[in-house]
C-alpha positions as CSV (number, residue, x, y, z in Angstrom):
1,M,-12.7,-12.2,-20.4
2,V,-12.2,-8.6,-19.3
3,L,-12.8,-7.6,-15.7
4,F,-13.8,-4.1,-14.5
5,T,-13.1,-2.2,-11.3
6,F,-14.7,0.5,-9.3
7,K,-12.6,2.7,-6.9
8,A,-12.1,6.1,-5.3
9,H,-8.8,8.0,-5.4
10,A,-8.0,10.1,-2.4
11,Q,-6.9,13.7,-2.5
12,E,-5.0,13.6,0.7
13,P,-1.3,14.0,1.8
14,V,1.4,11.3,1.3
15,A,0.8,7.7,2.3
16,D,2.5,5.7,5.0
17,T,2.7,8.5,7.5
18,V,1.1,8.9,10.9
19,N,-2.5,9.3,9.9
20,R,-4.7,12.2,10.9
21,A,-8.5,12.1,10.8
22,T,-10.4,14.7,8.9
23,E,-12.2,16.5,11.8
24,V,-15.6,17.9,11.1
25,K,-16.1,21.2,12.8
26,N,-19.7,21.8,13.8
27,E,-19.4,25.5,13.6
28,Q,-18.5,25.5,9.9
29,P,-20.5,24.0,7.0
30,R,-19.0,20.9,5.5
31,A,-17.1,21.4,2.2
32,S,-16.5,17.7,1.6
33,Y,-17.9,14.3,2.4
34,Y,-14.5,12.7,2.5
35,V,-13.1,11.6,5.9
36,E,-9.7,10.0,6.3
37,A,-9.8,6.6,8.0
38,G,-7.1,7.3,10.5
39,S,-6.0,3.7,10.8
40,Y,-2.3,2.9,10.9
41,G,-0.5,2.7,7.5
42,T,-3.6,2.8,5.3
43,K,-3.5,6.3,3.9
44,R,-3.3,6.1,0.1
45,E,-0.9,8.0,-2.1
46,T,-2.5,11.0,-3.8
47,D,-3.3,11.4,-7.5
48,P,-1.2,13.1,-8.7
49,P,1.6,11.8,-6.3
50,S,2.4,13.8,-3.2
51,Y,5.8,14.9,-4.4
52,V,4.2,16.7,-7.4
53,R,3.6,20.5,-7.3
54,N,1.3,22.6,-9.5
55,L,3.6,25.3,-10.9
56,G,1.0,28.1,-10.8
57,I,-0.5,27.4,-7.4
58,S,2.9,26.7,-5.7
59,G,4.3,30.0,-7.0
60,L,7.1,28.3,-9.0
61,A,5.7,29.8,-12.2
62,D,2.9,32.3,-11.9
63,G,0.0,31.8,-14.3
64,I,1.0,28.2,-15.3
65,N,-1.8,26.5,-13.4
66,W,-2.1,23.9,-16.2
67,L,1.2,22.2,-15.5
68,D,2.0,19.7,-12.7
69,A,5.6,18.7,-12.1
70,G,7.7,16.8,-9.7
71,L,11.3,15.7,-9.1
72,D,12.0,13.5,-6.1
73,Y,15.0,11.4,-5.0
74,R,15.1,8.9,-2.1
75,V,18.1,7.3,-0.5
76,R,17.7,4.6,2.1
77,S,20.5,2.9,4.0
78,E,19.6,-0.4,5.7
79,Y,21.2,-2.8,8.1
80,R,19.8,-6.3,7.9
81,N,20.9,-8.8,10.5
82,N,19.8,-12.5,10.2
83,D,17.2,-11.5,7.6
84,I,14.8,-14.5,7.6
85,R,13.8,-13.8,3.9
86,R,17.3,-14.9,2.9
87,P,18.5,-18.5,2.4
88,D,21.1,-18.2,5.3
89,S,20.1,-18.6,8.9
90,F,22.8,-16.0,10.0
91,S,23.7,-13.0,7.9
92,D,24.6,-9.3,7.8
93,D,23.8,-7.0,4.9
94,Y,24.2,-3.3,4.4
95,P,22.3,-2.3,1.2
96,F,21.8,1.2,-0.1
97,L,18.5,1.7,-2.0
98,L,18.2,4.5,-4.5
99,K,15.0,5.7,-6.1
100,G,14.5,8.8,-8.3
101,K,11.2,10.0,-9.8
102,F,10.2,12.6,-12.4
103,Y,6.6,13.6,-13.2
104,I,5.0,16.0,-15.6
105,G,1.2,16.4,-16.1
106,I,-0.9,18.7,-18.3
107,K,-4.4,19.6,-17.3
108,N,-7.1,22.4,-17.7
109,I,-5.5,24.0,-20.7
110,I,-6.7,21.4,-23.2
111,D,-9.5,19.9,-21.2
112,P,-11.2,17.5,-21.3
113,L,-7.9,15.9,-22.4
114,R,-5.2,15.5,-19.8
115,L,-1.8,13.9,-20.1
116,V,0.7,12.4,-17.6
117,L,4.2,11.0,-17.8
118,E,6.1,9.6,-14.8
119,M,9.6,8.1,-14.9
120,Q,11.4,6.2,-12.2
121,D,14.9,4.8,-11.7
122,S,15.5,2.3,-8.9
123,D,18.8,0.7,-7.9
124,R,20.4,-1.2,-5.0
125,L,24.1,-0.9,-4.0
126,N,26.4,-2.6,-1.5
127,S,24.4,-5.8,-1.0
128,K,25.8,-9.3,-1.0
129,Y,22.6,-10.8,-2.5
130,P,21.6,-11.0,-6.2
131,L,19.6,-8.1,-7.6
132,D,15.9,-8.5,-7.8
133,N,12.9,-6.5,-9.2
134,R,11.8,-5.6,-5.7
135,D,14.7,-3.3,-5.4
136,V,16.0,-2.6,-9.0
137,N,14.1,-1.3,-12.0
138,K,16.4,1.0,-14.0
139,R,15.1,4.0,-16.0
140,E,11.6,2.9,-16.4
141,M,8.3,4.6,-17.3
142,I,5.8,3.8,-14.5
143,Q,3.0,6.1,-15.8
144,S,2.1,7.4,-19.3
145,F,-1.5,7.9,-19.9
146,A,-4.1,10.1,-21.6
147,E,-7.2,11.1,-19.6
148,L,-10.6,12.6,-20.5
149,Y,-11.9,14.5,-17.5
150,F,-15.4,16.0,-17.5
151,K,-15.8,18.2,-14.4
152,K,-19.6,18.4,-14.2
153,A,-20.6,15.4,-16.1
154,L,-22.8,14.0,-13.3
155,G,-24.0,17.3,-11.8
156,T,-23.2,18.2,-8.2
157,D,-23.8,16.7,-4.8
158,D,-25.8,18.2,-1.9
159,L,-22.7,20.2,-0.7
160,G,-22.3,21.8,-4.1
161,N,-19.2,19.7,-5.2
162,N,-18.9,18.8,-8.9
163,R,-19.5,15.2,-9.6
164,P,-17.0,14.5,-12.5
165,F,-16.5,11.6,-14.8
166,M,-12.9,10.5,-15.7
167,I,-11.6,7.8,-18.0
168,R,-7.9,7.2,-18.7
169,Y,-5.9,4.7,-20.7
170,G,-2.2,3.8,-20.6
171,R,0.4,2.8,-18.0
172,Q,-0.7,3.7,-14.5
173,A,0.2,3.4,-10.8
174,F,-2.4,4.0,-8.0
175,E,-3.7,2.8,-4.7
176,F,-7.2,1.8,-3.5
177,L,-9.0,1.2,-0.2
178,D,-6.5,0.5,2.6
179,R,-3.7,-0.5,0.2
180,R,-3.7,-4.1,1.3
181,L,-5.0,-5.4,-2.0
182,I,-4.0,-2.7,-4.5
183,G,-1.0,-0.4,-3.7
184,Q,2.0,1.2,-5.3
185,N,4.2,-0.2,-2.6
186,L,5.8,3.2,-1.8
187,W,8.1,1.7,0.8
188,R,9.5,-0.9,-1.6
189,N,12.1,0.5,-4.0
190,T,10.1,-0.4,-7.1
191,T,6.5,0.3,-8.0
192,N,3.4,-1.7,-8.9
193,N,1.9,-0.5,-12.1
194,F,-0.5,-1.6,-14.8
195,L,-1.5,-1.1,-18.4
196,G,-5.2,-0.5,-19.2
197,F,-8.3,1.5,-18.5
198,R,-9.3,3.3,-15.3
199,A,-12.6,5.2,-14.9
200,A,-14.2,7.1,-12.1
201,L,-17.7,8.4,-11.5
202,G,-17.4,11.1,-8.9
203,Q,-14.5,12.3,-6.7
204,D,-13.5,11.9,-3.0
205,K,-15.5,15.0,-2.0
206,N,-18.8,13.5,-3.2
207,D,-21.3,11.5,-1.1
208,W,-20.9,8.5,-3.5
209,Q,-18.2,7.4,-6.0
210,I,-17.5,4.5,-8.2
211,D,-14.2,3.6,-9.9
212,L,-13.7,1.0,-12.7
213,L,-10.5,-0.8,-13.8
214,A,-9.6,-3.2,-16.6
215,L,-5.9,-3.9,-16.5
216,R,-2.9,-6.0,-17.3
217,P,-0.1,-6.0,-14.7
218,I,3.3,-4.7,-15.7
219,V,6.2,-7.1,-15.4
220,R,9.3,-5.4,-14.0
221,V,12.6,-6.2,-15.7
222,I,15.7,-5.2,-13.8
223,D,17.7,-3.6,-16.6
224,D,15.5,-3.8,-19.7
225,R,12.1,-2.5,-20.7
226,D,9.1,-3.5,-18.6
227,Y,6.2,-5.1,-20.4
228,A,2.5,-5.8,-19.9
229,D,1.7,-9.4,-18.8
230,N,-0.7,-10.6,-21.6
231,D,-1.3,-13.8,-19.6
232,R,-3.0,-12.1,-16.7
233,Q,-6.0,-9.7,-16.5
234,F,-6.9,-7.9,-13.3
235,G,-10.0,-5.9,-12.6
236,A,-12.0,-4.4,-9.8
237,A,-15.1,-2.5,-8.9
238,I,-15.0,-0.3,-5.8
239,G,-17.8,1.8,-4.5
240,H,-17.8,4.5,-1.9
241,W,-20.8,5.7,0.2
242,R,-19.9,8.8,2.2
243,K,-23.4,10.2,3.0
244,W,-22.9,9.3,6.7
245,S,-19.1,9.8,6.7
246,E,-19.2,11.6,10.0
247,I,-19.8,8.2,11.5
248,I,-19.1,5.6,8.7
249,T,-17.8,5.3,5.2
250,I,-18.9,2.2,3.3
251,Q,-16.7,0.7,0.6
252,P,-18.1,-2.4,-1.2
253,Y,-15.8,-3.9,-3.8
254,Y,-15.1,-6.7,-6.2
255,M,-11.7,-7.7,-7.6
256,G,-10.9,-10.4,-10.0
257,L,-7.8,-12.1,-11.5
258,K,-7.8,-14.2,-14.6
259,Q,-4.8,-16.2,-15.7
260,D,-4.3,-17.8,-19.1
261,R,-4.2,-21.6,-19.3
262,R,-0.7,-21.6,-20.9
263,I,0.8,-20.5,-17.6
264,G,-1.8,-22.3,-15.4
265,Y,-5.5,-21.4,-15.5
266,R,-6.8,-19.3,-12.6
267,M,-10.0,-17.3,-12.2
268,I,-10.2,-15.8,-8.7
269,H,-13.2,-13.8,-7.7
270,S,-12.9,-11.5,-4.6
271,P,-16.0,-9.6,-3.3
272,G,-15.4,-7.7,-0.1
273,I,-16.4,-4.7,2.0
274,R,-14.6,-2.1,4.1
275,L,-16.2,0.0,6.9
276,Y,-14.4,2.8,8.7
277,G,-15.1,6.0,10.6
278,W,-14.8,8.1,13.7
279,V,-17.3,7.9,16.5
280,Y,-18.4,11.6,16.5
281,N,-15.9,13.6,18.6
282,T,-15.1,10.9,21.2
283,G,-11.6,10.2,19.8
284,W,-12.5,6.6,18.9
285,N,-12.1,5.3,15.3
286,Y,-12.4,2.0,13.6
287,D,-11.5,0.3,10.3
288,V,-12.7,-3.2,9.4
289,S,-12.7,-5.2,6.2
290,Y,-13.6,-8.6,4.9
291,T,-12.6,-10.2,1.5
292,Y,-13.8,-13.6,0.4
293,Q,-12.3,-15.5,-2.6
294,F,-13.8,-18.2,-4.7
295,G,-13.3,-19.5,-8.2
296,D,-10.8,-21.8,-9.9
297,D,-7.1,-22.3,-9.1
298,G,-6.1,-24.7,-11.8
299,D,-7.8,-28.0,-11.0
300,N,-8.6,-26.8,-7.5
301,R,-11.5,-24.8,-6.1
302,Q,-10.5,-21.5,-4.5
303,D,-12.0,-20.9,-1.0
304,A,-10.1,-18.3,1.0
305,F,-10.6,-15.1,2.9
306,M,-8.9,-12.1,4.7
307,A,-10.4,-10.3,7.6
308,T,-8.9,-7.2,9.3
309,A,-10.1,-5.0,12.2
310,E,-8.5,-2.0,13.9
311,V,-9.9,0.1,16.8
312,G,-8.0,3.2,18.0
313,Y,-8.4,6.1,20.3
314,K,-6.8,9.5,19.8
315,F,-6.2,11.7,22.9
316,K,-7.0,15.0,21.2
317,K,-6.4,17.2,24.3
318,Q,-3.0,15.9,25.0
319,A,0.0,17.9,23.7
320,W,1.7,14.9,22.1
321,K,-1.6,14.0,20.3
322,P,-1.2,10.2,21.0
323,R,-3.2,7.6,19.3
324,V,-3.4,4.0,20.6
325,S,-4.7,1.3,18.4
326,L,-5.2,-2.5,18.4
327,F,-5.2,-4.4,15.2
328,F,-6.2,-8.0,14.4
329,G,-5.7,-9.7,11.0
330,Y,-6.6,-13.2,9.8
331,V,-5.6,-14.4,6.3
332,T,-6.2,-18.0,5.4
333,G,-3.6,-20.6,4.3
334,D,-4.1,-23.9,2.5
335,K,-5.4,-26.5,4.9
336,N,-4.7,-29.7,2.9
337,P,-2.4,-29.8,-0.2
338,D,-4.3,-32.9,-1.5
339,D,-7.9,-32.0,-1.1
340,K,-8.5,-30.1,-4.4
341,V,-9.3,-26.9,-2.5
342,T,-7.0,-23.9,-2.4
343,N,-7.4,-22.0,0.9
344,R,-4.3,-19.8,0.3
345,F,-5.4,-16.2,-0.1
346,E,-4.5,-14.4,-3.3
347,R,-3.0,-11.0,-2.2
348,F,-3.2,-9.4,-5.7
349,Y,-1.0,-6.3,-5.8
350,G,-1.2,-5.0,-2.2
351,F,1.2,-3.1,0.1
352,A,2.6,-5.5,2.7
353,R,4.4,-3.2,5.1
354,P,1.4,-2.5,7.4
355,W,1.6,-6.2,8.2
356,S,5.2,-6.0,9.3
357,S,7.7,-3.1,9.2
358,D,10.6,-5.5,8.3
359,D,8.8,-6.8,5.2
360,Y,8.6,-10.4,6.6
361,I,4.8,-10.8,6.5
362,I,2.4,-10.6,3.6
363,P,-1.4,-11.1,3.7
364,E,-1.2,-14.9,3.2
365,N,-1.6,-17.7,5.8
366,V,-1.1,-15.5,8.9
367,V,-2.8,-14.6,12.1
368,T,-1.6,-11.4,13.8
369,P,-2.6,-9.1,16.7
370,K,-0.8,-5.8,16.9
371,L,-0.6,-2.9,19.4
372,K,0.4,0.5,18.0
373,V,1.1,3.9,19.6
374,E,1.5,7.1,17.5
375,F,2.4,10.5,18.8
376,E,4.0,13.8,18.0
377,P,6.5,14.6,20.8
378,V,7.5,17.9,19.1
379,K,5.6,19.9,16.5
380,G,6.5,18.5,13.1
381,V,8.1,15.3,14.5
382,K,5.9,12.2,14.2
383,A,6.8,8.9,15.9
384,D,5.2,5.5,16.3
385,M,6.0,2.2,17.9
386,G,4.3,-1.1,18.2
387,Y,4.5,-4.8,19.1
388,S,3.2,-7.7,16.9
389,F,2.8,-11.5,17.1
390,Y,2.5,-13.8,14.2
391,W,1.1,-17.4,13.7
392,L,0.4,-19.5,10.7
393,A,-3.3,-19.7,9.9
394,S,-2.7,-23.2,8.5
395,V,0.1,-25.3,10.0
396,T,0.5,-27.2,6.7
397,D,0.9,-24.2,4.4
398,R,3.9,-22.0,3.6
399,F,5.4,-18.9,5.2
400,N,5.9,-17.2,1.9
401,N,8.9,-14.9,2.7
402,L,11.0,-17.4,4.6
403,L,14.3,-18.8,3.3
404,A,14.0,-17.2,-0.2
405,G,11.0,-19.4,-0.9
406,E,12.7,-22.7,-0.2
407,N,11.9,-25.0,2.7
408,N,9.2,-22.6,3.8
409,R,6.4,-25.2,4.0
410,D,5.9,-28.3,6.1
411,K,3.1,-30.3,4.6
412,T,3.1,-32.7,7.6
413,G,2.4,-29.8,10.0
414,Q,5.2,-30.9,12.4
415,S,7.1,-27.6,12.4
416,G,4.7,-25.7,14.6
417,T,2.6,-22.6,14.0
418,F,4.3,-19.7,15.8
419,L,6.3,-17.5,13.4
420,G,7.6,-15.0,16.0
421,H,7.0,-11.6,17.6
422,G,8.6,-8.3,17.3
423,F,9.0,-4.6,18.3
424,D,9.0,-1.8,15.7
425,S,9.6,2.0,15.9
426,R,9.8,4.9,13.6
427,I,10.5,8.7,13.6
428,Q,9.6,11.1,10.7
429,F,10.4,14.8,10.4
430,K,11.5,17.5,8.0
431,P,14.9,19.0,9.0
432,V,14.4,21.6,6.2
433,K,11.4,22.3,4.0
434,F,12.6,20.2,1.0
435,I,13.9,17.1,2.8
436,D,12.0,14.4,4.6
437,L,13.8,12.2,7.1
438,N,12.5,8.8,8.1
439,M,14.4,6.4,10.5
440,G,13.3,3.2,12.2
441,Y,14.3,0.0,14.0
442,M,12.7,-3.4,14.2
443,H,13.7,-6.4,16.4
444,F,12.1,-9.8,15.5
445,T,12.3,-12.9,17.7
446,T,11.9,-16.0,15.7
447,G,9.3,-18.6,16.6
448,E,9.3,-22.4,16.4
449,F,8.2,-22.6,12.8
450,V,11.0,-20.3,11.5
451,Q,13.6,-22.0,13.7
452,N,12.6,-25.5,12.6
453,R,12.6,-24.7,8.9
454,Q,16.0,-23.0,9.2
455,N,17.3,-26.1,10.9
456,V,16.0,-28.2,8.0
457,A,17.6,-25.9,5.4
458,N,20.9,-25.0,7.2
459,G,21.3,-27.2,10.2
460,D,21.0,-24.2,12.6
461,H,18.8,-21.3,13.3
462,A,18.9,-17.7,14.4
463,N,17.0,-16.7,17.6
464,A,16.4,-13.2,16.4
465,S,16.8,-10.7,13.6
466,N,17.3,-6.9,13.5
467,F,16.5,-4.3,10.9
468,A,17.5,-0.6,11.1
469,Y,17.2,2.1,8.4
470,L,17.8,5.8,7.7
471,E,15.9,7.2,4.7
472,I,16.3,10.7,3.2
473,T,13.9,12.0,0.6
474,L,14.6,15.2,-1.4
475,N,11.8,17.1,-3.2
476,A,13.8,19.3,-5.6
477,L,11.0,21.7,-6.5
478,D,10.3,22.5,-2.8
479,I,13.8,24.1,-2.7
480,F,12.4,27.0,-4.8
481,I,9.0,27.4,-3.1
482,N,8.6,30.4,-0.9
483,P,6.2,29.3,2.0
484,K,5.3,33.0,2.6
485,K,4.2,33.6,-0.9
């Protein structure tokens, strides 16, 4: 069985930054129906990626508007104290994470045919723990596809924007919706990618758009060639209605995962909807979503859901441009391990960092309220901070990222429900035009469930953990771009 997906791909700046809403100015006619959600941590990576430059438009090579290229290198130094993901209760680790990317894309000159190649090299140094494919994936091709792009295949919308049709096949990496179900995982040192088909009817500028996917996930191998997982098929259908985007954007979707019987049969169906927007010029914005799951999980029946909601207010007239938001997320866990029903939510291939900045929490068996504040104390310097609380949605299901996956579940429900609470902070700025600097700190106070499971595993527990990092990203092509040109 082959599944298909519908989705829209944003044409906006880099993901995982302090989000800015697309403000509609009444005195000027609208050029696009697209409005950015503005919710925290949900802005998708662009297509092509944000580090890529068009050689002609950027002035790097006049007249070569048909060539996109990018060369990007990121170094992140981390300090991990009492990392609850590790098997120890007490630990200190000082890893260095290295990630380099190279991209080349050809368009326009041989249209409708377009070609893309993207390579990535990911490594981890100076850590006392074994290497894993979250951090290490050496010299790998993450994108290599051919695309047919028809600019005016479906006419134009009421604003005069072309409504194109696109279909591509090959190895691909992308992000959809709010990135919680399908994301590249830009924070992580390795990238989610797939092999298969992707098609789109329309573009972000249009009043409506539909994207289709039929894919096999790529299995990341640390120091050998990656390969497509022939035992799993993933698909989705994501629609976008932007006719009323000054108030609301509506994104209905379906995602499905089929797993072959030889590795344990699963057929998970996931219909859902996302609604987001800005309330005229009041400064208020919102972003809500609901995903339900049903189907078969081996001999069990799948019955799970995820619900998220964020409401924020941006003080537009204040010099620091502060935005305050309140988020609530509820993701089900398995209620009874013996009742032939699986309530544990299948997270697919999402981006987990919006759930917790220290990578402890994923969208599975969790209840969390969060308070976030975003501001710009100096022009070009973006900062945010927040406070979060976490509980298990089901006391008898696991906390996935605890203790390296061992002793992370109490089927009796006697270990408690509270996972912990924590403070997070981050600052981002460009010291020079071709370097991005990102630094942050998180403090997590462990709750009764974490402490009790650490006691079971190790005979003792840590009361708190700390995570600090300094990340430097170099865009090599930006060195040669003259901003005045």
